[in-house]
N, C-alpha and C positions, 0 to 999 in steps of 0.2 A: 430886496435880497442882495442886489449888487452893492448898495451902500454898506452893507454889513458882511460882505464877502461870503454870502450864502451861509452864514453862521459857522464858517470853518474855524476850528480851534477855539470856539467860544464855550463859555460855561454859564449855567444858570446860577447867578449870584444870590438871588432872592426871589421868593414868591410870597405874595400877601393877598388875602381875600377880604373883601368888604361886602357885607350883606345889606347894610343899611337898616337892619332891624335891630330893635333894642327893647329892653324892659325898663319902664319908668317906675322905680320903687316907690316914689312919693305918691303917684296916682294909682299904683298897683295895676298897671296895664301894659300889655305888649303892644309895640308899635310896628306895624308892617311897613316894609319899604315901599317906595314908589316903583311901579313896574319899570323894569329895565335898569334899575339903579345898582344891581349887583355887579361887582367888578373883581377881576383878578389882575394884579399887577405882577409882571415878570421882568426882572432886570438881568440882562446878560452882560458879561465882560468878555473881551477878546483882545488878543495881541494885535489883531489886524485893524481894529477900529475903536472909536470911542464907545463908552458905555451906551447900551441900547435899553430903552424901557418900552415894553408893550403893555397895553391895557386891554384885556378881554372884556368886552361889554356883554352883559347878560350871558354869562358862561353857562354852558349846558353840560360839558364834561371836562373835568380836570383829572387827567390820568398821569400822575407824576411818579416816576421811578427814579429815586435818587441813586447816585453811584454808590458802590460798596465802600465801606470804611477803608481808609488808607489807600484808596485808589483815586486817581485823577479822573473825573467824569466829564471830559470835554466832548462837545458835539463836533463831529466831522463835517456835517452839513445839516440842513433842515429844509422843510417844505412848508409853504403856506398856500393852501388851496381854498377856493370859494366855490360853493355849489348851493343853489337855491337860497342865496343870501345868508348862508351859514359859512363862517370862517373856520378852517381847520389848520392847526399847526402840528407838525410832526417833527420829531427829533432826528430824522434821517430823510434821505431823498425818497419821495413817494410821488408817483405819477397819477394815482387814482385814490379816491377816498377809501379809507379802511376803517370801518366802525369798530373792529375788534383788534386794533393795533396793539402789539405787545409792549412797545416802548412808551416814552412820554409823549402824550398828545393832548391838545386842547381843542375844544369845540365851543364856539360862541356865536352870538348874534351879530357881533361887530368887533372891530379891532382898531385901536389907535396906537401910534408909536411916535417916539422921538429919540433922537440921538442926544444923550446928555453930555454936556461939556464938562470939563474938569471942575469948573467953578460952581456947578450946580450942587 
């Protein structure tokens, strides 16, 4: 959180989902993913820090509320909490887990992150 200035004045640049599941048309069969291989990648931009990429491992809830059209949808701050080995990300400052949070929040079984340098 401190490396990314608590997400102050950051924006969600991109979100992508990987299920790992696919249909093989040649064999006419669906292929199920390996347990735990589902991922959501979220890329943040900020004037305060380099680009940040987080990967939510085995996502359980992706509750995304994009900003309104023609409005800048920056985050003022964010929270990452861990409870019972579950990771929660909220788009504002939260002290306790809120399962029915009205803003953008993610719930996953794990999280990886990296600061992306300009050359990446």
